[in-house]
C-alpha positions as CSV (number, residue, x, y, z in Angstrom):
1,M,133.0,48.8,90.3
2,A,132.4,49.9,93.9
3,L,133.1,53.4,95.2
4,K,135.9,53.4,97.8
5,T,136.7,56.1,100.4
6,I,140.1,57.1,101.7
7,K,139.9,59.2,104.9
8,G,142.5,61.7,106.0
9,I,143.7,62.9,102.6
10,E,144.5,66.6,102.3
11,E,142.8,68.4,99.5
12,E,146.1,69.5,98.0
13,S,147.4,65.9,97.9
14,W,144.1,64.7,96.3
15,M,144.4,67.3,93.6
16,E,148.0,66.4,92.9
17,F,147.1,62.7,92.7
18,K,144.3,63.5,90.2
19,S,146.6,65.8,88.2
20,I,149.3,63.1,88.0
21,A,146.7,60.6,86.7
22,A,145.4,63.1,84.1
23,K,148.9,64.1,83.0
24,D,149.8,60.4,82.5
25,G,146.5,59.7,80.8
26,I,145.5,56.8,83.1
27,K,142.7,56.3,85.5
28,M,143.2,57.1,89.2
29,G,142.6,53.4,90.2
30,K,145.3,52.2,87.9
31,L,147.7,54.9,89.2
32,F,146.9,53.8,92.7
33,E,147.7,50.2,91.8
34,Q,151.0,51.2,90.2
35,M,151.9,53.3,93.2
36,L,151.2,50.4,95.5
37,E,153.3,48.0,93.5
38,E,156.2,50.5,93.4
39,Y,155.9,50.9,97.2
40,K,156.0,47.2,97.8
41,K,159.0,46.8,95.5
42,R,161.0,49.6,97.1
43,S,160.1,48.4,100.6
44,E,161.3,44.9,99.8
45,E,164.5,46.2,98.2
46,A,165.2,48.3,101.3
47,W,164.7,45.4,103.6
48,N,166.8,43.1,101.4
49,K,169.6,45.7,101.5
50,I,169.4,45.9,105.3
51,L,169.1,42.2,106.0
52,H,171.4,40.8,103.4
53,S,174.2,43.3,103.4
54,G,177.6,42.6,104.8
55,G,178.3,42.9,108.5
56,I,179.3,46.2,110.0
57,L,182.0,44.6,112.2
58,T,184.9,42.5,111.3
59,D,185.3,39.2,113.1
60,K,188.2,40.6,115.1
61,E,186.1,43.6,116.2
62,A,183.3,41.3,117.2
63,E,185.7,39.1,119.2
64,D,187.2,42.2,120.9
65,M,183.7,43.4,121.9
66,K,182.9,40.0,123.4
67,R,186.1,39.9,125.3
68,I,185.6,43.4,126.7
69,A,182.0,42.5,127.7
70,R,183.1,39.2,129.4
71,K,185.8,41.1,131.3
72,T,183.3,43.8,132.4
73,R,180.9,41.2,133.7
74,E,183.6,39.7,135.8
75,E,184.1,43.0,137.7
76,Y,182.4,43.5,141.1
77,G,178.7,44.2,140.9
78,F,177.9,42.3,137.8
79,R,176.1,38.9,138.0
80,T,177.2,36.2,135.7
């Protein structure tokens, strides 16, 4: 197994990481893998919630916005 270096970690954060691994009785490498998997899972869940949630406007509200935008563009000074 090769030695890896992570730059920019505060001493307090490193000590907390080591303490969590020791408290759970697992090696730090395994803890890191678990944390990475959990991060990926939560990130994917968050994006799925954002991308696949229902719309924030009703169809009527969207049509009203389009109509207002069309009317505004017809006014003097706007190019169509």
